[in-house]
N, CA, C and O atoms as a printed pandas DataFrame, in Angstrom:
     atom_number atom_name residue_name chain_id  residue_number  x_coord  y_coord  z_coord
0              1         N          MET        A               1   62.564  -20.827  -43.375
1              2        CA          MET        A               1   62.956  -20.829  -41.845
2              3         C          MET        A               1   64.177  -20.927  -42.288
3              4         O          MET        A               1   64.645  -21.037  -43.421
4              5         N          THR        A               2   64.866  -20.847  -40.700
5              6        CA          THR        A               2   66.351  -21.306  -40.210
6              7         C          THR        A               2   66.625  -21.748  -39.191
7              8         O          THR        A               2   65.982  -21.585  -38.154
8              9         N          PHE        A               3   67.967  -22.594  -39.366
9             10        CA          PHE        A               3   68.418  -24.518  -38.582
10            11         C          PHE        A               3   68.274  -23.524  -36.916
11            12         O          PHE        A               3   68.685  -22.378  -37.099
12            13         N          VAL        A               4   67.909  -23.708  -35.797
13            14        CA          VAL        A               4   68.435  -23.530  -35.021
14            15         C          VAL        A               4   68.933  -24.436  -33.998
15            16         O          VAL        A               4   68.162  -25.067  -33.276
16            17         N          TRP        A               5   70.722  -24.554  -33.878
17            18        CA          TRP        A               5   71.177  -25.691  -33.180
18            19         C          TRP        A               5   70.965  -25.044  -31.158
19            20         O          TRP        A               5   71.278  -23.982  -30.620
20            21         N          GLN        A               6   70.641  -25.673  -30.891
21            22        CA          GLN        A               6   71.072  -25.664  -29.400
22            23         C          GLN        A               6   70.713  -26.788  -28.823
23            24         O          GLN        A               6   70.187  -27.629  -29.553
24            25         N          TRP        A               7   70.871  -27.057  -27.592
25            26        CA          TRP        A               7   71.147  -28.177  -26.848
26            27         C          TRP        A               7   70.188  -29.879  -27.152
27            28         O          TRP        A               7   70.537  -31.038  -27.378
28            29         N          PRO        A               8   69.259  -29.366  -27.038
29            30        CA          PRO        A               8   68.559  -30.690  -27.606
30            31         C          PRO        A               8   68.374  -31.211  -28.912
31            32         O          PRO        A               8   67.571  -32.105  -29.180
32            33         N          GLN        A               9   69.435  -30.411  -30.058
33            34        CA          GLN        A               9   69.981  -30.569  -31.252
34            35         C          GLN        A               9   70.661  -30.926  -31.925
35            36         O          GLN        A               9   70.392  -31.352  -33.048
36            37         N          LEU        A              10   72.374  -30.808  -31.124
37            38        CA          LEU        A              10   72.902  -30.903  -30.867
38            39         C          LEU        A              10   73.150  -32.644  -29.861
39            40         O          LEU        A              10   73.792  -33.688  -29.981
40            41         N          THR        A              11   72.222  -32.047  -28.969
41            42        CA          THR        A              11   72.330  -34.076  -28.356
42            43         C          THR        A              11   71.659  -35.027  -29.214
43            44         O          THR        A              11   71.681  -36.254  -29.112
44            45         N          LEU        A              12   70.997  -34.242  -30.165
45            46        CA          LEU        A              12   70.362  -36.101  -31.254
46            47         C          LEU        A              12   71.597  -35.966  -32.058
47            48         O          LEU        A              12   72.170  -36.999  -32.404
48            49         N          CYS        A              13   72.105  -34.731  -32.421
49            50        CA          CYS        A              13   73.270  -35.827  -33.696
50            51         C          CYS        A              13   74.093  -36.119  -33.402
51            52         O          CYS        A              13   74.728  -36.637  -34.320
52            53         N          ALA        A              14   74.998  -36.100  -31.744
53            54        CA          ALA        A              14   75.714  -36.399  -30.302
54            55         C          ALA        A              14   74.975  -37.938  -30.513
55            56         O          ALA        A              14   75.781  -38.860  -30.639
56            57         N          LEU        A              15   73.831  -38.223  -30.553
57            58        CA          LEU        A              15   73.031  -39.880  -30.765
58            59         C          LEU        A              15   73.778  -40.394  -31.631
59            60         O          LEU        A              15   74.715  -41.185  -31.524
60            61         N          VAL        A              16   73.016  -39.591  -33.048
61            62        CA          VAL        A              16   73.206  -40.646  -34.412
62            63         C          VAL        A              16   74.709  -40.931  -34.793
63            64         O          VAL        A              16   74.807  -41.908  -35.535
64            65         N          LEU        A              17   76.303  -40.121  -34.366
65            66        CA          LEU        A              17   77.716  -40.301  -34.147
66            67         C          LEU        A              17   77.267  -41.032  -33.548
67            68         O          LEU        A              17   76.370  -41.435  -34.289
68            69         N          ILE        A              18   77.184  -41.707  -32.451
69            70        CA          ILE        A              18   77.873  -42.389  -31.230
70            71         C          ILE        A              18   77.136  -44.190  -31.563
71            72         O          ILE        A              18   77.713  -45.268  -31.414
72            73         N          CYS        A              19   75.303  -43.844  -32.176
73            74        CA          CYS        A              19   74.992  -45.161  -32.781
74            75         C          CYS        A              19   76.130  -45.572  -34.279
75            76         O          CYS        A              19   76.155  -46.665  -34.843
76            77         N          ALA        A              20   76.599  -44.894  -34.482
77            78        CA          ALA        A              20   77.081  -44.933  -35.670
78            79         C          ALA        A              20   78.637  -45.587  -35.818
79            80         O          ALA        A              20   79.198  -46.190  -36.733
80            81         N          ALA        A              21   79.101  -45.118  -34.305
81            82        CA          ALA        A              21   80.383  -45.546  -34.138
82            83         C          ALA        A              21   80.460  -46.986  -33.433
83            84         O          ALA        A              21   81.407  -47.772  -33.454
84            85         N          VAL        A              22   79.306  -47.115  -32.849
85            86        CA          VAL        A              22   78.466  -48.125  -32.252
86            87         C          VAL        A              22   78.670  -49.203  -32.992
87            88         O          VAL        A              22   79.219  -50.249  -32.643
88            89         N          ASP        A              23   77.982  -48.786  -34.556
89            90        CA          ASP        A              23   78.094  -49.823  -35.923
90            91         C          ASP        A              23   79.527  -50.049  -36.105
91            92         O          ASP        A              23   79.811  -51.227  -36.326
92            93         N          VAL        A              24   80.367  -49.340  -36.075
93            94        CA          VAL        A              24   81.903  -49.304  -36.572
94            95         C          VAL        A              24   82.486  -49.962  -36.118
95            96         O          VAL        A              24   83.360  -50.602  -36.702
96            97         N          THR        A              25   82.125  -50.082  -34.477
97            98        CA          THR        A              25   83.067  -50.949  -34.362
98            99         C          THR        A              25   82.849  -52.609  -33.706
99           100         O          THR        A              25   83.557  -53.506  -33.249
100          101         N          ARG        A              26   81.212  -52.313  -34.031
101          102        CA          ARG        A              26   80.685  -54.362  -33.567
102          103         C          ARG        A              26   80.957  -55.116  -34.800
103          104         O          ARG        A              26   80.844  -56.317  -35.041
104          105         N          ASP        A              27   81.460  -53.826  -35.743
105          106        CA          ASP        A              27   81.888  -54.677  -36.967
106          107         C          ASP        A              27   82.987  -55.184  -37.133
107          108         O          ASP        A              27   83.177  -56.346  -37.493
108          109         N          ALA        A              28   84.329  -53.869  -36.739
109          110        CA          ALA        A              28   85.172  -54.316  -36.517
110          111         C          ALA        A              28   86.128  -55.517  -35.706
111          112         O          ALA        A              28   87.113  -56.112  -36.146
112          113         N          TYR        A              29   85.426  -55.649  -34.290
113          114        CA          TYR        A              29   85.827  -56.865  -33.469
114          115         C          TYR        A              29   84.849  -58.179  -33.551
115          116         O          TYR        A              29   85.107  -59.254  -33.010
116          117         N          THR        A              30   83.829  -57.932  -34.228
117          118        CA          THR        A              30   83.284  -59.572  -33.850
118          119         C          THR        A              30   82.456  -60.083  -35.607
119          120         O          THR        A              30   81.709  -61.040  -35.810
120          121         N          GLY        A              31   82.919  -59.113  -36.541
121          122        CA          GLY        A              31   83.141  -59.605  -37.636
122          123         C          GLY        A              31   81.162  -60.451  -38.637
123          124         O          GLY        A              31   80.913  -60.695  -39.818
124          125         N          LYS        A              32   80.371  -60.581  -37.447
125          126        CA          LYS        A              32   79.694  -60.451  -37.940
126          127         C          LYS        A              32   78.775  -60.125  -37.258
127          128         O          LYS        A              32   78.007  -60.597  -36.419
128          129         N          HIS        A              33   79.157  -58.492  -38.182
129          130        CA          HIS        A              33   78.192  -57.164  -37.321
130          131         C          HIS        A              33   78.378  -56.449  -39.131
131          132         O          HIS        A              33   79.246  -55.801  -39.716
132          133         N          SER        A              34   77.073  -57.006  -39.479
133          134        CA          SER        A              34   77.225  -55.747  -41.417
134          135         C          SER        A              34   76.244  -54.145  -40.982
135          136         O          SER        A              34   75.110  -53.756  -40.706
136          137         N          VAL        A              35   78.112  -53.516  -41.239
137          138        CA          VAL        A              35   77.645  -52.584  -40.729
138          139         C          VAL        A              35   77.408  -51.611  -41.409
139          140         O          VAL        A              35   77.106  -50.457  -41.106
140          141         N          SER        A              36   77.685  -52.559  -43.199
141          142        CA          SER        A              36   76.518  -51.130  -44.674
142          143         C          SER        A              36   74.771  -51.205  -44.393
143          144         O          SER        A              36   73.814  -50.439  -44.511
144          145         N          ALA        A              37   74.999  -52.522  -43.982
145          146        CA          ALA        A              37   73.133  -52.721  -43.125
146          147         C          ALA        A              37   72.751  -51.952  -42.450
147          148         O          ALA        A              37   71.561  -51.652  -42.553
148          149         N          SER        A              38   73.622  -51.259  -41.413
149          150        CA          SER        A              38   72.733  -50.870  -40.147
150          151         C          SER        A              38   73.349  -49.505  -40.409
151          152         O          SER        A              38   72.862  -48.744  -39.573
152          153         N          ILE        A              39   74.023  -48.989  -41.030
153          154        CA          ILE        A              39   73.908  -47.586  -41.390
154          155         C          ILE        A              39   72.871  -47.336  -42.495
155          156         O          ILE        A              39   72.735  -46.142  -42.759
156          157         N          PHE        A              40   72.195  -48.090  -43.122
157          158        CA          PHE        A              40   71.214  -47.916  -44.064
158          159         C          PHE        A              40   70.025  -48.349  -43.079
159          160         O          PHE        A              40   68.993  -47.732  -42.815
160          161         N          GLY        A              41   70.325  -49.183  -42.768
161          162        CA          GLY        A              41   68.897  -48.946  -41.737
162          163         C          GLY        A              41   68.640  -47.636  -40.450
163          164         O          GLY        A              41   67.604  -47.301  -39.875
164          165         N          ASN        A              42   69.919  -47.168  -40.337
165          166        CA          ASN        A              42   69.565  -46.451  -39.355
166          167         C          ASN        A              42   69.921  -44.985  -40.431
167          168         O          ASN        A              42   69.746  -43.906  -39.865
168          169         N          VAL        A              43   70.223  -44.949  -41.369
169          170        CA          VAL        A              43   70.113  -43.818  -42.092
170          171         C          VAL        A              43   69.003  -42.878  -42.692
171          172         O          VAL        A              43   68.928  -41.673  -42.929
172          173         N          SER        A              44   67.878  -44.359  -42.883
173          174        CA          SER        A              44   66.205  -44.629  -43.161
174          175         C          SER        A              44   65.748  -44.161  -42.726
175          176         O          SER        A              44   65.075  -43.283  -43.268
176          177         N          PHE        A              45   65.733  -44.397  -41.155
177          178        CA          PHE        A              45   65.425  -44.519  -40.226
178          179         C          PHE        A              45   66.018  -43.267  -39.457
179          180         O          PHE        A              45   65.190  -43.311  -38.547
180          181         N          TYR        A              46   66.981  -41.959  -39.050
181          182        CA          TYR        A              46   66.829  -40.419  -39.383
182          183         C          TYR        A              46   66.357  -39.866  -39.631
183          184         O          TYR        A              46   65.943  -38.819  -39.133
184          185         N          ALA        A              47   66.116  -40.698  -41.176
185          186        CA          ALA        A              47   65.685  -39.522  -42.739
186          187         C          ALA        A              47   64.431  -39.559  -42.198
187          188         O          ALA        A              47   63.857  -38.491  -42.407
188          189         N          VAL        A              48   63.586  -40.558  -41.423
189          190        CA          VAL        A              48   62.554  -39.868  -41.541
190          191         C          VAL        A              48   61.989  -39.606  -40.100
191          192         O          VAL        A              48   60.784  -39.643  -39.852
192          193         N          LEU        A              49   62.809  -39.379  -39.318
193          194        CA          LEU        A              49   63.509  -38.848  -37.885
194          195         C          LEU        A              49   63.729  -37.699  -37.811
195          196         O          LEU        A              49   63.831  -37.210  -36.685
196          197         N          ALA        A              50   63.908  -36.701  -39.209
197          198        CA          ALA        A              50   64.723  -35.903  -38.664
198          199         C          ALA        A              50   63.410  -35.022  -39.761
199          200         O          ALA        A              50   63.245  -33.898  -39.288
200          201         N          THR        A              51   62.592  -35.222  -40.894
201          202        CA          THR        A              51   61.469  -34.843  -41.457
202          203         C          THR        A              51   60.917  -34.625  -40.849
203          204         O          THR        A              51   60.882  -33.413  -40.637
204          205         N          LEU        A              52   59.712  -35.740  -39.753
205          206        CA          LEU        A              52   58.623  -35.285  -38.129
206          207         C          LEU        A              52   59.232  -34.392  -37.513
207          208         O          LEU        A              52   58.659  -33.519  -36.862
208          209         N          LEU        A              53   60.295  -34.481  -37.622
209          210        CA          LEU        A              53   61.872  -33.075  -36.265
210          211         C          LEU        A              53   61.024  -31.747  -37.029
211          212         O          LEU        A              53   60.260  -30.877  -36.610
212          213         N          TYR        A              54   61.539  -32.061  -38.234
213          214        CA          TYR        A              54   61.663  -29.849  -39.623
214          215         C          TYR        A              54   60.376  -29.807  -39.438
215          216         O          TYR        A              54   60.180  -28.952  -38.574
216          217         N          TYR        A              55   59.064  -30.416  -39.891
217          218        CA          TYR        A              55   58.108  -30.379  -39.917
218          219         C          TYR        A              55   57.296  -29.859  -39.092
219          220         O          TYR        A              55   56.319  -29.141  -39.309
220          221         N          GLY        A              56   58.023  -30.504  -37.471
221          222        CA          GLY        A              56   57.126  -30.350  -36.255
222          223         C          GLY        A              56   58.184  -28.922  -35.681
223          224         O          GLY        A              56   58.282  -29.054  -34.461
224          225         N          GLY        A              57   58.714  -28.069  -35.996
225          226        CA          GLY        A              57   59.778  -27.048  -35.945
226          227         C          GLY        A              57   59.714  -27.490  -34.912
227          228         O          GLY        A              57   58.837  -27.218  -34.092
228          229         N          PHE        A              58   61.027  -28.591  -34.684
229          230        CA          PHE        A              58   62.485  -28.629  -33.818
230          231         C          PHE        A              58   63.426  -27.918  -34.314
231          232         O          PHE        A              58   63.899  -27.068  -33.560
232          233         N          PHE        A              59   63.724  -27.977  -35.050
233          234        CA          PHE        A              59   64.468  -26.480  -36.016
234          235         C          PHE        A              59   64.705  -25.301  -36.356
235          236         O          PHE        A              59   65.569  -24.723  -37.015
236          237         N          THR        A              60   63.469  -24.939  -35.603
237          238        CA          THR        A              60   62.692  -23.936  -35.899
238          239         C          THR        A              60   63.364  -22.649  -34.439
239          240         O          THR        A              60   63.286  -22.909  -33.238
240          241         N          GLU        A              61   63.759  -21.793  -34.822
241          242        CA          GLU        A              61   63.988  -20.358  -33.451
242          243         C          GLU        A              61   62.209  -20.119  -32.810
243          244         O          GLU        A              61   61.241  -19.655  -33.412
244          245         N          VAL        A              62   62.322  -20.688  -31.273
245          246        CA          VAL        A              62   60.979  -20.340  -30.674
246          247         C          VAL        A              62   60.749  -18.797  -30.389
247          248         O          VAL        A              62   61.069  -18.497  -31.539
248          249         N          ARG        A              63   60.632  -18.294  -30.154
249          250        CA          ARG        A              63   60.758  -16.855  -29.052
250          251         C          ARG        A              63   58.875  -16.711  -28.391
251          252         O          ARG        A              63   57.766  -17.017  -28.828
252          253         N          PRO        A              64   59.545  -15.938  -26.883
253          254        CA          PRO        A              64   57.971  -16.174  -26.451
254          255         C          PRO        A              64   57.575  -14.826  -26.303
255          256         O          PRO        A              64   56.420  -14.555  -25.973
C-alpha cells in the first residue's frame, strides 16, 4: 500500500499543525493552558483518526 498525498491529505496535515501551534501559543500567552496535556490529547485523537482514515482508504491511490 502506498501513500498518496493530494490536497485532502495535505489539508488535514495543515490543520493538525495549526492546532498544535494554537496550543503552544495559548500556553505562551496565558500560562494557564497545559500544552503538554493538550498535545497528548490531540496526538491520541489524531492517532485514532489516522488509523480510521488509513483503513478507510484515505491514503491510497484511487484509479478510475
